ROROVO-360390 format. One record per residue: x, y negated, z of N, C-alpha, C, O in turn. Coordinates in steps of 0.2 Angstrom, whole numbers, plus 5000, padded with zeros to 4 digits. Example, Ala and Ser with C-alpha at 12.3 -4.5 7.8 and 13.67 -1.06 7.14 Angstrom:
BEGIN
506650285039506250225039506650165039507150175042;506450115035506850055036506450005039506749945040;
***
This chain:
BEGIN
524349144995524449074996525149054994525649094995;525248994991525948974989526248944995525948904999;526848974997527248945002527348865002527448834997;527148835008527248765008526648725007526648665007;526148765004525548725002525148695008524848635007;525148725014524848695020525248635022524948585023;525848635022526348585024526248525020526248465022;526148535013526148475009525448455008525248405004;524948485011524248465010523848485004523348455002;524248525000523948544993523348594994523348644998;522748574991522148614992522048664986522048634980;522148724987522148774981521348794979520948794984;521248794973520648814971520548894971521048924968;520048924974519948994975519549014969518949004969;519849054965519449084959518849124961518949164966;518249124958517749174960517949244957518149254952;517749284962517949354960517449384955517749434951;516849364955516349394951515749354950515749304954;515349374945514749334944514249384940514549424937;513649364939513149404935513049364929512849304929;513249384923513149354917512449354915512149404916;512149304912511449304910511449334902511949324899;510949364900510949394893510949334888510649284890;511149354882511149294877510449274875510349224872;509949324875509249304873508749354876508949394880;508149334876507649364879507149404874506749444876;507349394867506949424862507449464857507949434855;507349524856507649564851507249574845506549584846;507449584839507049594833507249664830507749674828;506749704829506749764826506449754819505849764818;506949734814506649714808506249644809506549604812;505649644806505249584807504949584814504649524816;504949634818504549634824504949614830505449644831;504649564834505049544840504849594846504349614847;505449614849505349644855505549604861506149584862;505049584865505049534870505249564877504849614879;505749554880506049594886505549584891505349634895;505249524892504749514898504149554897503949594902;503849554891503249604890503449674891503049714893;504049694888504249764889504249784896504049834898;504549744900504649754907503949764911503849804915;503549714909502849724912502549784910502249824915;502549804904502249864902502549924905502249974907;503249924905503549984909503349984916503250044919;503349934919503149934926502449964927502249994932;501949944923501249974923501250044922500950084926;501650074918501750144916501950174923501750234925;502550154926502850184932502250184937502250234941;501950124938501450124944500850174943500650204947;500650184936500050224935500350304936499950344939;500950314934501150384934501250404942501050454944;501550364945501750374952501050374956500950414961;500650324955499950324958499550384957499250404962;499650414951499250474950499550534954499150574957;500150534955500450594959500250584966500050634969;500250524969500050514976499350524977499150554982;498950504972498150514972498050584972497550614976;498350624968498250694968498450734974498150774977;499050704977499250734984498750724989498750754994;498350664989497850654994497250694993496750694997;497150724987496550764986496150744980495650774978;496350694976496050674970496150704964496650754964;495750694959495850724952496450704949496650644949;496850744945497350724941497050674936496550684933;497450624934497250574929496750524931496550474927;496450524937495950484940496250414940495850364939;496850404942497150334943497250304936497150244935;497350344931497450324924496750294922496650244919;496250334924495550314922495350244925495050204922;495550234931495350174935495750114932495550064932;496450134930496850084928496550054921496749994920;496150084918495850054912495449994914495349954910;495149994920494749944922495249884925495149834923;495649904929496049854933496649824930496749764931;496949854925497549824922497349764918497649714918;496849774913496649714910496449654914496649594913;496049674919495849624924496449594928496449524928;496949634929497549604933497949564928498249514931;498049574922498449534917498049464916498349414916;497449464916497049404915497049364921497249304921;497049394927497049364934497749334935497849274937;498249374933498949344934499049284930499449234932;498849284924498949234919498549164922498849114921;497949184924497549124926497849094932497849024932;498049134937498349104943498949054941499049004943;499349084936499949044934499748984930500048924932;499248984926499048924922498748874926498848814926;498348894931498048844936498548814941498548754942;499048854943499448824948500048784945500348744948;500148804939500748764935500448734929500648734923;499848704929499448674924499848624920499748614914;500348584923500648534920501148564914501348524910;501248624914501648654909501248664902501548674897;500648654903500148664897499748604895499548604889;499548574900498948524899499148454900498748404902;499848434900500048364901500248334894500348374889;500248274893500448244887501148274884501648284888;501148294878501748324875501748394876502248424873;501348424879501248494880500748524875500348494873;500848594874500448624869499948674873500248724876;499348654874498848694878498848774876498648814879;498948784869498848854867499448894870499348954870;499948864872500448904875500248944882500548984885;499648924884499348954890499249024889499149064893;499149044882498949114880499649154879499649214878;500249114879500849154877501149184883501649164886;500749244885500949274891501649314890502049324895;501849324884502549354882503149304884503649324885;502949244885503549194887503649194895504049154897;503249234898503349234906502749194909502449154905;502649204915502149174919501549214921500949214918;501649254926501049294929501149284936501649304939;500549264939500549254946500249314950499749344948;500649344954500549404957499849404961499449454961;499649344964499049344968498449344963497949374965;498449314958497949324953497849394950497349414949;498449424949498449494947498149534952497749584950;498349534958498049574963497349564964496949604965;497149494964496349484965495949504960495449544961;496049494954495649514948495749584947495349624945;496449614948496549684947496149724952495949774951;496149694958495749724963494949734962494649784963;494749684958494049684956493949734951493449774951;494449744946494349794941494449864944494049914942;494849874949494949934953494249954957494050014957;493949904960493349914963492749944958492449984960;492749904952492249934947492450004945491950044945;493050014944493250084942493150134947492850194946;493250114953493150164959492350174960492150234962;491950124959491250134960491050184954490550224955;491250174948491050214943491250284944490850334942;491850294946492150364947491950394954492150454955;491650354958491450374965491950404969491950454972;492550364969493050374974493150314979493050264976;493450324985493550264989494050214986494650244984;493950154986494350104984495050104988495550094986;494950114995495450114999495950174998496550154998;495750234996496250284994496550274988497150284987;496250244983496550224977497050164978497650174976;496950114982497450064984498050094988498550074986;497950134992498450164996498950204991499550214992;498650244986498950284982499450244977499950264976;499150184975499550144970500050094973500450064969;499950084979500350024982501050034981501449984979;501450084983502150094981502350084974502850044973;501950114970502050104963501950034960502350004956;501449994963501349924962501949884963502149834959;502249894969502749844971503449864967503849824966;503449924965504049944960503949914953504349894950;503249914951503149884945503349804945503549774940;503249774951503449704952504149694951504449654948;504549744954505249744954505549754946505949714944;505149794943505349804936505249734932505549714927;504649704933504449644930504949594931505049544927;505249594937505749534938506349544933506749494932;506549604931507049604925506849564919507349544916;506249554918506049514912506249444914506349404909;506149424920506449354921507149344920507349294918;507549394921508249394920508349384913508749344911;508049424908508149414901507849344899508149324894;507349324902507149254900507549204903507449144901;508049214907508449174910508049114914508049054912;507649134919507249094922507149114930507349164932;506849074933506649084940507249094945507249144948;507749054944508349064949508349014954507948964954;508849024959508848974964509348914963509548904958;509548884969510048834969510748854967510848914966;511148804965511848824964512148864969512048844975;512648904968512948944973513648964971513848964965;514148974975514748994974514849074976515449094976;514349104978514349174980514549214974514449204968;514949274976515149314970514649344966514749364960;513949344968513449374964513049324961512449334959;513249264961512949214958512749224950513149264947;512249194948512049204941512349154936512149094937;512749164931512949114927512449104921512149144918;512149044921511649024917511948984911512248934912;511849004905512148974899511648934895511048944895;511848884891511448844887511148884882511548924878;510548884880510148914875509848864870509648814872;509948874864509748824859509348864853509448924853;509048824849508648864843509148894838509648854836;509148954838509648994833510348994836510749014832;510448974842511148974845511548924842512148924843;511248864840511748814837512148784843511948784849;512648744841513048714846512748664850512248624848;512948654856512648604861513148584866513748604865;512948544870513448514875513148524882512548544883;513548504887513348514894512748464896512348484900;512648414892512148364893511448404891510948384894;511448454887510848484885510548534890510048554889;510948544895510748584901510248554905509848584909;510248484904509748444908510048414915510648414915;509648394919509848354925510148404930510048464930;510648384934511048424938510648464943510748524945;510048434946509648464951509048494948508548514952;509048504942508448534939508648604935509148604932;508148654936508348714933508448714926507948694922;508948734923509048734916508748794912509048844910;508048794912507748844908507548824901507348764900;507548874897507448864890506948904887506748954890;506548884881506048924878506348994877506949004875;505949054877506149114876506449134869506849184868;506249094865506449104858507149084857507449094851;507449034861508149014860508649064862508449114866;509249064860509749104861510349064863510449004863;510849104866511449074869511849034864511949054858;512048974865512348924861513048954859513348984863;513248934853513948954851514248894848514048864843;514848874852515148904857514748894864514348854864;514948944868514548944875514648884879515148854879;514148864882514148814887513848834894513248854894;514248844899513948864906513648804909513948754911;512948814910512648754914512748754921512748704924;512848814924513048824931512948894934512748934930;513048904940513048964943512548964949512548914953;511949004949511448994953511249064957511449114955;510849054962510649114966510149154961509649124959;510249214961509849254956509249284960509149334962;508749234961508149254966507749304963507449344967;507749314956507449374953507749434956507349484957;508349444957508749504959508549514967508449564969;508549454970508349464978507649494978507549534982;507249474974506549494975506549564972506149604975;506849584967506849654964507149704970506749754971;507649684973507949724978507449734984507349784987;507149674986506749674992506149714990505949754995;505849714984505249754983505449834983505049874985;506049854981506249924981506249944989506050004990;506549904993506549915000505849925003505749975007;505449885001504749885004504349955001504049985005;504549964995504250034992504450094996504050134997;505050094998505350145002505050145009504850195011;504950085011504550085018503850105018503650145022;503550095012502850115012502850195011502350225015;503250225008503250295007503450325014503050375016;503950295017504150325024503550325029503350365032;503250265029502650245034502050295033501750315037;501950305026501350345024501450415026501050445029;502050445025502250505027502250515035501950565037;502550475038502550475045501950465049501750505054;501550415047500950405051500250425048499750405051;500350455042499750475039499250415038498650425040;499450365035499050305034498450315029498450355025;497950285031497350285026496850225027497050175031;496350225023495850175023496150105022495950055025;496650105017496950045015497550015019497849965017;497750055023498350035027498950025023499349985025;499150075019499750075015499650005010500149975010;499149995008499049935003499149865007499549825005;498849865013498949805017499649795020499949745021;500049855021500749855023501149825017501649795018;500949845011501249815005501149745005501649705003;500549715006500449645006500949615011501249565010;500949635017501349605022502049605021502449555022;502349665018503049675017503249625011503749595011;502849625006503049585000503049515002503449475000;502449485005502449415007503049395011503249335011;503249445016503749425020504349405017504749355018;504549445011505149425007504949375002505449325001;504449374999504249314994504349244997504549204994;504149245003504149175006504849145006504949085004;505349185009506049155009506349155003506749105001;506149194998506549194992506249144987506649104984;505549124988505249074984505549004986505648964982;505749004993506048934995506748924992506948864993;507048974990507748964987507648934980508148904977;507048944977507048924969507048854968506748814973;507248834962507248764961506848744954506948684952;506548794952506148784946505548734948505348734954;505248704943504648664944504048694947503948754945;503848674953503248704956502848654959503048604962;502148664960501748614963501748634971501948694973;501548584975501648594982500948584985500448544983;500848614991500248614995500448605003500748655005;500248555006500448545013501248545014501448565019;501548515009502248515009502648575007503248575007;502348625005502648685003502448704996501948684993;502948744993502748764986502148814987502048844992;501748804982501148844982501248914984500848944988;501748954981501849024982502049034989501949084992;502448984992502648994999502048995004501949035008;501648945002500948935006500548995006500349025011;500449024999500049084998500349145002499949185005;501049145002501349205005501249205012501049255015;501249145016501149145023500449155024500349195029;499949135020499249145022499149225021498749255025;499349255016499249325014499549365019499349425021;500149345022500549385027500049385033500049445036;499849335035499349325041498749375040498549415045;498449365035497849405033498049485034497649525037;498649505031498849575030498949595037498749655039;499249555042499449585048498749585052498749635056;498349545052497649545055497349615053497049645058;497349625047496949685044497249745047496949795049;497949755047498349805050498149815057498149875059;498149765061498049775068497349795069497149845073;496849775065496149795066496049865064495649895066;496449895059496349955057496850005060496950065058;497149985065497650025069497350095071496850085075;497650145070497350215072496750235068496450285070;496550205063496050225059496150295056496650315055;495550325054495650395051495650395044495350345041;496050435041496150445034495550475031495250515034;495450455024494850475021494950555020495450585019;494350585020494350655019494450675012494250645007;494950715010495150735003494550754999494550734993;494050785002493450794998493050734995492850744989;493150684998492850624995493250594989492950554985;493850614988494250594982494150624976494350604971;493750684976493550724970493150674966493350674960;492650644968492350594964491950624958491750684958;491850584953491450604947491750654943492350644941;491450714941491850764937491850734930491450694928;492350764926492350744919491750774915491450824918;491650744909491050774905491350844902491850844900;490850894903491050964901490650984895490050964894;490951024891490651044885490251114887490251134893;489951134882489551194883489951254886490451274883;489751284891490151344894490751324899491051364902;490851254899491451234903491251224910490651204912;491651244915491551244922492051194926492651204925;491851154930492251104934492451144940491951144945;493051164941493251204947493651164951493851184957;493751094950494251054954493951044960493351034961;494351044966494051034972494151094977494051094983;494251154974494251214978494851214982494951254987;495451174980496051184984496151124988496751104990;495651084989495751024993495851035000495451075003;496351005003496551025010496050985015495650945013;496051005021495650975026494951005027494851055025;494450975031493850995032493551015025493550975020;493151075024492951085017493451115013493351105007;494051135016494651155012494451205006494751195001;494051255008493951305003493251284999493051334995;493051224999492451214995492551194988493051164987;492051204984492151174977491551124977490951144977;491651064976491151014975490951004968491350984964;490351024967490051014960489650954960489150944964;489650914955489250854954488950854947489350824942;488350884946488050884939487550824939487150824943;487650774934487250724934487250684940486650654942;487850674943487950634949487550664955487450624960;487350724956487050754961487450804964487850844961;487550804971487950854975487550904978487050894982;487550974976487151024978487551064983487951104982;487351054990487751084995487651154995488051194998;487051184992486851254993487351294989487551344992;487551284983487951324979488651294978488951314973;488851244982489451214980490051244984490651234983;489851294989490451324992490551294999491051305002;490251235001490351205007490151245013489551265013;490651255018490451295024489951255028489951185028;489651285033489151255037489551195042489151155044;490151205043490451165048490851105044491251075047;490751105037491151055033490850995033490350975036;491050945029490850885028490150885025489950925021;489650845027488950835025489050825017489450795015;488550845014488450835006488550765005488250725009;488850745000488950674998488350654993488250684988;488050594995487550574991487850534985488350494986;487650544979487950514973487950444973488350414970;487350414976487350344976487650304981487550244982;487950334986488250304992488950284990489250314986;489150234994489850204993490350254997490250255003;490850284994491250324998491650295004491850325009;491750225003492050185008491650185015491950175020;490950195014490550175020490350245024490050235029;490550305022490350365025490850385031491450395029;490650375037491050395042491250465042491750485045;490750505040490950585040491550595035491750655034;491650545031492250555026492850535028493350525025;492950535035493650525038493850585042493450625044;494550585042494850645046495350615050495650565048;495550635056496050605061496650605057496850655054;497050545058497750545055498150595058498150615064;498550625053498950685055498650755054499050805055;498050755053497750825052497850855045497650915044;498050815040498050835033498750845031499150795031;498950895029499650905026499750865020499250865016;500250835018500350805012500850835008501450855010;500650855002501050894997501350854992501650884987;501350784993501550754987502350764986502650754991;502550774981503350784980503650724978503550684973;504150704983504550644981504150584981504350534978;503650574985503350514985503550464991503350414992;
***
C-alpha cells in the first residue's frame, strides 16, 4: 500500500495474481487431418473407463476382457443417446431460422448430454450383459468409477473448445476467454458479443491476432472435472470398505455426480432451456439425485453377487481347447470350474461342490437368482489399485 493512500481516499487497483489462459484453438492439424481435442478427450475417456472397468470386473470374479466385449454394445448406444439428449434439449441451436440442422450430427464440435449417454448406454449394456450372461448390476458397479473419470477427461475437451464456463469472476483461478475468429483474423471487443452472454465461438475458429480478452469467467468445466475425480475416489473407497454390490456403486455414482452437477450447472451462463424455472440439467440433476438416494436406501445391506455368476458365457473354443476360467473364483464354489457348452451348465462334471451355488440355468437372468448372492464382506477383493 502506498503511504497516504487511505488519507487521500485514493482507491488502488489490486492486480490479479493469476488466471487460467484458454488455449488458442480446439483443432490441430496433422497435415490435412484435423485432430479435434473434444473428440480425442471423449475417446481417451472411453479407453480409460474400459481398461479400469475390466480390472474391477476381473477382481469381482469376471472374465478378463468381458467389459470390453460389453462395451461394444454400450459405447455406440451411449454416444447416440448423449447426442440425442443434447440436440433435443438444445434444439434451438440446430432447428431455428438461420441454423444449420446438419450440425446436429457434428458431434466433434461438442454437445453430449450425460443423461442420454447413461440411458441409452445402459440399454446397450443390458443387451451385452444378457448376451454374455453376466449380471448387469455387477457390470455397472465395475465401470462406475471409470465412467465418472471418463466424464472428467471429457471436460478437458470443453476447455479446448473454450465453452461451458460460468459467470465473470475476479478469482485467481478465473478462465481468460479470448476472441476467436476465422483463421485468427483481427477483431474487436464488440465481436465478443453481449456482456452477459457467454462468448463462445465455433470450434474451427482460432484466437484472434492481436489478442482480444473477452473476459475472465468461472471455469465450470474445471470445477466439474475436480468434483468427478473426488467422486471416483469416494466410489473406490466405499466399494472397498462396505463390499457394495447389486448396483450400489453405480447408484452412489449417480447420487455423487448429480450433487455436484446441480450447483456447478447453476454457475453457467451459456444458453440453456429451462423447466419449472430451472435449467434443464439442474432439474434433471435434482430428479436423478432423489432417485439414486431412494434406490440406495432400498438396497441398503443388500448382498453382493456371487463371483461364480460373473463367469458368464465362455469364449468360442477351437478343437482341443478347454475353458478353465472360473477355477480360481473366490467365494462359494471357490474351487469350482464352471463349464458352459452351448449355454448349458453341467453341474456333474463342472467341479461344483455339493454345498456350492446351485447350477446356473443358461436361460435365466443372473440378476434374478437369489442364490447368486453372498453376504457383504464375505468375499476378499483382490483388485489392485482400484
